[in-house]
C-alpha positions as CSV (number, residue, x, y, z in Angstrom):
1,M,-7.6,-17.5,-25.2
2,V,-10.2,-15.8,-23.0
3,K,-13.8,-16.6,-23.3
4,F,-15.7,-13.3,-23.3
5,Y,-18.7,-12.8,-21.1
6,R,-20.6,-9.5,-21.9
7,N,-21.8,-9.0,-18.3
8,L,-18.3,-9.3,-16.9
9,C,-16.8,-6.9,-19.4
10,E,-19.7,-4.4,-18.6
11,A,-18.7,-4.7,-14.9
12,V,-15.1,-3.9,-15.7
13,V,-16.2,-0.8,-17.7
14,Q,-18.5,0.2,-14.8
15,A,-15.6,0.0,-12.4
16,L,-13.3,2.0,-14.6
17,E,-16.0,4.7,-15.0
18,S,-16.2,4.9,-11.2
19,I,-12.4,5.2,-10.8
20,F,-11.7,7.7,-13.5
21,N,-15.0,9.7,-13.9
22,E,-16.2,9.6,-10.3
23,N,-12.7,9.7,-8.8
24,R,-13.2,6.7,-6.5
25,Y,-10.3,4.7,-5.2
26,A,-10.0,1.4,-7.1
27,D,-10.4,-0.9,-4.1
28,R,-13.6,1.0,-3.0
29,A,-15.0,1.0,-6.5
30,L,-14.5,-2.7,-6.8
31,E,-15.7,-3.5,-3.3
32,K,-19.0,-1.7,-4.0
33,L,-19.5,-3.3,-7.4
34,L,-18.9,-6.8,-6.2
35,K,-21.1,-6.3,-3.1
36,Q,-24.0,-5.3,-5.5
37,N,-23.6,-8.5,-7.4
38,P,-23.3,-11.4,-4.9
39,R,-24.2,-14.0,-7.5
40,W,-20.8,-13.8,-9.3
41,G,-18.6,-16.7,-8.5
42,S,-15.0,-16.4,-7.3
43,R,-13.6,-16.8,-10.9
44,D,-15.9,-14.0,-12.2
45,R,-14.9,-11.7,-9.3
46,R,-11.2,-12.4,-9.9
47,F,-11.6,-11.7,-13.6
48,I,-13.3,-8.3,-12.9
49,A,-10.8,-7.3,-10.2
50,E,-7.7,-8.3,-12.0
51,T,-8.7,-6.9,-15.4
52,T,-9.8,-3.6,-13.8
53,Y,-6.5,-3.2,-11.9
54,D,-4.4,-4.1,-14.9
55,I,-6.2,-1.6,-17.1
56,V,-5.8,1.1,-14.4
57,R,-2.1,0.2,-14.2
58,W,-1.6,0.5,-18.0
59,Y,-4.1,3.3,-18.5
60,R,-1.7,5.7,-20.3
61,L,-0.2,3.1,-22.5
62,L,-3.6,1.6,-23.5
63,G,-4.9,5.1,-24.2
64,Y,-1.8,5.8,-26.5
65,L,-2.3,2.5,-28.3
66,S,-6.1,2.9,-28.8
67,D,-6.1,6.6,-29.5
68,T,-9.1,6.9,-27.1
69,P,-8.0,7.3,-23.5
70,N,-11.6,8.1,-22.4
71,D,-13.3,5.2,-24.1
72,F,-13.1,2.4,-21.5
73,W,-14.4,-0.3,-23.9
74,R,-11.7,0.4,-26.3
75,L,-9.1,0.4,-23.5
76,M,-10.3,-3.0,-22.5
77,G,-10.3,-4.3,-26.1
78,T,-6.7,-3.0,-26.5
79,W,-5.8,-4.7,-23.2
80,F,-7.2,-8.0,-24.5
81,L,-5.1,-7.7,-27.7
82,L,-1.9,-7.0,-25.7
83,N,-2.7,-10.1,-23.7
84,K,-2.7,-12.3,-26.8
85,N,-6.4,-12.4,-27.4
86,P,-6.6,-11.5,-31.1
87,G,-10.1,-12.9,-31.6
88,L,-12.2,-10.1,-30.0
89,P,-16.0,-10.7,-30.0
90,P,-17.8,-8.8,-32.8
91,W,-19.2,-6.2,-30.3
92,R,-19.8,-2.7,-31.6
93,E,-17.6,-1.2,-28.8
94,F,-14.5,-3.1,-30.2
95,S,-15.1,-2.2,-33.9
96,G,-12.0,-0.7,-35.5
97,L,-9.5,-2.2,-33.1
98,D,-6.7,-3.9,-35.1
99,A,-4.1,-6.1,-33.4
100,E,-1.5,-5.4,-36.0
101,L,-1.8,-1.6,-35.6
102,V,-1.8,-1.9,-31.8
103,F,1.5,-3.8,-31.8
104,K,3.0,-1.4,-34.3
105,K,2.2,1.5,-32.0
106,Y,3.5,-0.6,-29.1
107,E,6.9,-0.7,-30.7
108,K,6.9,3.1,-30.9
109,A,5.8,3.4,-27.3
110,K,8.9,1.5,-26.2
111,Q,10.9,4.6,-27.1
112,I,9.0,6.8,-24.6
113,R,9.5,5.6,-21.0
114,A,6.6,7.5,-19.5
115,V,4.2,6.1,-22.1
116,H,5.7,2.5,-22.1
117,E,5.7,2.4,-18.3
118,S,2.3,4.1,-18.2
119,I,3.0,7.1,-15.8
120,P,2.4,10.8,-16.0
121,D,5.3,12.9,-17.5
122,W,5.8,14.9,-14.3
123,M,6.1,11.7,-12.2
124,D,8.8,10.3,-14.6
125,E,10.7,13.6,-14.5
126,L,10.5,13.9,-10.6
127,C,11.6,10.3,-10.0
128,Q,14.4,10.5,-12.6
129,R,15.7,13.7,-10.9
130,E,15.6,12.2,-7.4
131,L,16.6,8.6,-8.1
132,G,18.8,8.9,-11.2
133,S,19.6,5.6,-12.9
134,R,17.8,3.6,-10.2
135,W,14.5,4.9,-11.4
136,E,14.5,2.6,-14.5
137,K,14.6,-0.5,-12.4
138,E,12.1,0.7,-9.8
139,I,9.4,1.8,-12.3
140,T,9.5,-1.6,-13.9
141,S,9.0,-3.2,-10.5
142,L,6.2,-0.9,-9.6
143,N,4.2,-2.1,-12.7
144,E,4.3,-5.7,-11.5
145,E,1.3,-7.1,-9.6
146,A,1.7,-7.0,-5.9
147,E,2.0,-10.3,-3.9
148,V,-0.6,-11.0,-1.2
149,V,1.4,-11.3,2.0
150,L,0.1,-12.4,5.4
151,R,1.5,-11.4,8.7
152,V,1.2,-14.1,11.3
153,N,-0.4,-12.9,14.5
154,T,2.1,-14.3,17.0
155,L,-0.2,-13.6,19.9
156,K,-2.3,-16.5,18.7
157,N,-0.1,-18.8,16.6
158,L,3.4,-19.3,15.1
159,R,4.2,-19.1,11.4
160,E,4.5,-22.9,10.9
161,E,1.2,-23.5,12.7
162,L,-0.6,-21.0,10.5
163,Q,1.0,-22.4,7.4
164,E,-0.2,-25.9,8.4
165,R,-3.7,-24.7,9.2
166,L,-4.0,-22.9,5.8
167,D,-2.7,-25.9,4.0
168,E,-5.5,-28.0,5.6
169,E,-7.9,-25.5,4.0
170,N,-6.2,-25.9,0.6
171,I,-4.5,-22.5,0.8
172,Q,-0.8,-22.8,-0.1
173,T,1.7,-20.3,1.2
174,E,5.4,-19.7,1.0
175,I,7.7,-18.6,3.7
176,V,9.4,-15.2,3.1
177,R,13.1,-15.1,3.9
178,D,14.3,-12.2,6.1
179,F,10.7,-11.5,7.3
180,S,10.0,-13.7,10.4
181,D,6.2,-13.4,10.5
182,A,5.4,-13.3,6.7
183,L,3.8,-15.8,4.4
184,I,3.0,-15.2,0.7
185,L,-0.1,-16.7,-0.9
186,S,0.8,-19.0,-3.7
187,Q,-2.4,-18.1,-5.5
188,R,-4.5,-14.9,-5.2
189,Q,-7.8,-15.4,-3.5
190,N,-10.2,-13.8,-1.1
191,I,-8.6,-14.7,2.2
192,F,-10.9,-12.7,4.3
193,Q,-13.6,-15.3,4.3
194,Q,-11.4,-17.9,5.8
195,A,-12.0,-19.1,9.4
196,A,-8.4,-18.5,10.3
197,F,-8.7,-14.8,9.4
198,K,-12.0,-14.4,11.4
199,E,-10.2,-16.0,14.4
200,G,-7.5,-13.4,14.2
201,L,-4.6,-15.7,13.3
202,F,-3.2,-13.4,10.7
203,E,-3.5,-10.0,9.0
204,V,-2.9,-9.1,5.3
205,Q,0.2,-6.8,5.4
206,D,3.0,-6.5,2.8
207,A,6.5,-7.7,3.8
208,G,7.9,-4.2,3.4
209,S,5.4,-2.8,5.8
210,Q,6.2,-5.7,8.2
211,A,9.7,-4.3,8.6
212,I,8.6,-1.1,10.3
213,A,7.3,-2.2,13.7
214,P,10.4,-4.3,14.6
215,F,12.6,-1.3,13.5
216,L,11.2,0.6,16.5
217,N,12.8,-1.9,18.9
218,V,9.9,-2.1,21.3
219,E,9.9,-4.1,24.6
220,P,7.1,-5.6,26.6
221,G,5.7,-3.2,29.3
222,Q,6.6,0.0,27.4
223,R,4.3,2.9,26.5
224,I,4.1,3.4,22.8
225,V,2.4,6.1,20.7
226,D,1.5,5.1,17.1
227,A,0.7,8.7,16.0
228,C,-0.5,8.0,12.4
229,A,-2.1,4.7,13.1
230,G,-4.7,4.6,10.2
231,G,-6.4,1.2,10.1
232,G,-3.8,-0.2,12.5
233,G,-1.7,-2.7,10.7
234,K,1.5,-1.6,12.3
235,T,-0.3,-1.0,15.7
236,L,-1.3,-4.7,15.8
237,H,2.2,-5.7,14.8
238,L,3.6,-3.7,17.7
239,A,1.2,-5.3,20.1
240,A,2.4,-8.8,19.0
241,L,6.0,-7.8,19.4
242,M,5.3,-6.5,22.9
243,Q,3.6,-9.9,23.7
244,N,0.4,-7.9,24.6
245,R,2.2,-6.4,27.6
246,G,2.3,-2.6,27.9
247,R,0.3,0.3,26.4
248,I,-0.2,1.5,22.8
249,I,-1.9,4.7,22.2
250,A,-3.1,4.6,18.5
251,M,-3.9,8.1,17.1
252,D,-5.2,9.4,13.8
253,T,-7.1,12.4,12.4
254,E,-9.8,10.1,10.9
255,A,-12.3,8.7,13.4
256,W,-13.5,5.9,11.0
257,K,-10.0,4.5,10.7
258,L,-9.8,4.2,14.5
259,E,-13.1,2.4,14.6
260,E,-11.7,-0.1,12.0
261,L,-8.6,-0.4,14.2
262,K,-10.8,-1.3,17.2
263,K,-12.4,-4.1,15.3
264,R,-9.1,-5.5,14.1
265,A,-7.6,-5.2,17.6
266,K,-10.5,-7.2,19.1
267,R,-10.1,-9.9,16.4
268,A,-6.3,-10.1,17.0
269,G,-6.7,-10.4,20.8
270,A,-4.9,-7.1,21.4
271,S,-7.7,-4.7,22.4
272,N,-6.8,-4.6,26.1
273,M,-3.5,-2.9,25.4
274,I,-4.5,-0.6,22.6
275,E,-6.2,2.7,23.3
276,T,-7.4,4.9,20.4
277,R,-7.4,8.7,20.4
278,L,-8.7,11.0,17.7
279,I,-6.3,13.9,17.0
280,E,-8.7,16.8,17.2
281,S,-6.2,19.6,17.7
282,T,-2.6,20.3,18.8
283,K,-3.9,19.9,22.4
284,T,-4.2,16.1,21.8
285,I,-0.5,16.0,21.2
286,K,0.5,18.4,24.0
287,R,-1.3,16.3,26.6
288,L,1.1,13.4,25.8
289,E,4.3,15.5,25.9
290,G,7.3,13.6,27.2
291,S,5.2,10.5,28.0
292,A,6.2,7.8,25.4
293,D,9.1,5.3,25.4
294,R,8.6,4.9,21.7
295,V,6.8,6.9,19.0
296,L,6.0,5.6,15.5
297,L,5.4,8.3,12.8
298,D,4.3,6.5,9.7
299,V,3.5,9.8,8.0
300,P,1.2,10.5,5.0
301,C,3.2,10.5,1.8
302,S,3.1,10.3,-2.0
303,G,2.7,6.5,-1.8
304,L,5.1,6.1,-4.7
305,G,6.6,3.0,-3.1
306,V,3.2,1.1,-3.2
307,L,2.1,1.9,-6.8
308,K,2.0,-1.9,-7.6
309,R,-0.7,-2.2,-5.0
310,N,-2.4,1.1,-5.7
311,P,-2.0,1.8,-9.4
312,D,-4.8,4.3,-9.5
313,A,-2.7,6.6,-7.3
314,K,-0.6,7.4,-10.4
315,W,-3.6,9.2,-11.9
316,K,-4.8,10.9,-8.6
317,L,-1.4,12.3,-7.5
318,S,0.0,15.6,-8.4
319,L,3.3,17.4,-8.0
320,E,1.6,20.1,-5.9
321,A,0.1,17.5,-3.5
322,I,3.6,15.9,-3.0
323,E,5.1,19.3,-2.3
324,K,2.4,20.2,0.2
325,G,2.7,16.7,1.8
326,R,6.4,17.4,2.5
327,E,5.4,20.3,4.8
328,T,2.9,18.1,6.6
329,Q,5.6,15.5,7.1
330,Q,7.9,18.0,8.6
331,M,5.2,19.4,10.8
332,I,4.3,15.9,12.1
333,L,8.0,15.1,12.8
334,R,8.5,18.5,14.6
335,D,5.4,18.5,16.7
336,Y,4.7,14.8,17.4
337,S,8.3,14.1,18.4
338,S,7.5,16.1,21.6
339,M,5.6,13.1,22.9
340,L,8.9,11.2,23.3
341,K,10.7,10.8,26.6
342,K,14.4,11.6,26.9
343,G,16.3,8.5,25.9
344,G,13.3,7.2,23.9
345,L,13.2,6.1,20.3
346,L,11.2,7.3,17.3
347,V,10.7,5.8,13.9
348,Y,9.9,8.1,11.0
349,S,8.6,6.1,8.1
350,T,7.0,6.5,4.7
351,C,5.8,4.3,1.8
352,S,7.7,6.6,-0.6
353,I,10.9,6.0,-2.6
354,L,11.7,9.7,-2.9
355,P,14.7,11.0,-0.9
356,S,12.9,14.4,-0.5
357,E,10.2,12.6,1.6
358,N,12.7,10.3,3.3
359,E,16.3,11.0,4.3
360,K,16.1,14.7,3.3
361,Q,13.2,15.2,5.8
362,V,15.2,13.5,8.6
363,E,18.3,15.6,7.8
364,R,16.2,18.8,7.9
365,F,14.6,17.8,11.3
366,L,18.0,16.8,12.9
367,G,19.5,20.1,11.6
368,E,16.8,22.0,13.5
369,H,16.6,19.7,16.6
370,K,20.0,19.1,18.2
371,D,18.4,17.0,21.0
372,F,17.7,14.2,18.5
373,Q,20.2,11.7,16.9
374,L,19.9,9.4,13.9
375,L,20.8,5.8,14.9
376,K,20.1,4.0,11.6
377,Q,17.9,4.1,8.5
378,R,16.7,1.6,6.0
379,M,15.2,1.7,2.5
380,I,13.3,-1.2,1.0
381,Y,12.9,-0.7,-2.7
382,P,10.1,-2.2,-4.9
383,S,12.7,-3.9,-7.0
384,Q,13.5,-6.1,-3.9
385,G,10.2,-7.8,-4.4
386,F,7.7,-6.0,-2.1
387,D,6.3,-2.5,-1.5
388,G,8.8,0.3,-1.1
389,F,9.3,1.7,2.4
390,Y,11.7,4.0,4.2
391,M,12.4,4.0,7.9
392,A,14.7,6.0,10.2
393,L,15.3,5.2,13.9
394,I,15.9,8.4,15.9
395,K,16.8,8.8,19.6
396,K,16.0,11.7,21.9
397,I,19.2,12.5,23.6
398,G,18.4,15.8,25.3
């Protein structure tokens, strides 16, 4: 049984209004809200964040059960009922909510997958068409809460050393089999305030994402281009794999992301080998033609593989955006691959589970570019326990 605090429930409603009415990303909305209220303790902050994310995740189902998808108080009250809290406080906003009726409707919802799994109809139809029988398993996994996974910065410490250090600070972690640099937090908490984080001993990076940099098969001393670097999680992983020897050119179309990358690189002890470049036009790419031993293209995508981490994306995505995104992916693959030397390797990767964004894109590219050859590809599905990622290793042979 939850003890209800009015001010915390008001905060959840405020966050939901920001996400759905003002179209803010969930993490940004919560970050702003929690910054504005520094007096809240860790338990209060966890309640607000976890409740908000869960209501966002189950938004369609809760709207169906409450008959009021735009009334965030009633959505929250329905969420409380579903989570075995029948004794709602006698607040005006919860009047009329009946646990028996909610559970009766819930039984009906089980017959409609898009409602029961809380996704838009178009998304259910698209994923069913592309994934077939696999979709049933994947959508269930995508509605689970994401684990908090750390990537050990091997430039500064080993996994066992970091685990021991965190244990001394009463932070328990578990080793992740098949991912050599990964640790899972046993309990969710704000890890960014820890001294070990500020010292650059680790980054927060999902295990699925941690598979991509090693797939590029980098070696110390090489010249690498990370052409869609974003905030730089994979860039920093590449630097660690190269033992801080060589050159990484981290590129992006957003200057603020590259500024964030610079801060992270300094903290990680990798700033000397990482150079950031803003992609201002096609000239930025042409200047690097034939210069890279390795190229990483972690392209923009639908993000359907990371819905457990970003549940609000379900309500911000559209079929039109995905279709437009496929053309952007093909353009990046076609134009940015020119930076690769003959004999060099390229990884094309996405955080999507759709073949149309993954192997179909690679097939199309290879069909039009006979001087490239597919060496191997890998798909990590959400049902395997982490975020969904696709990666293809391609060699320039001509």
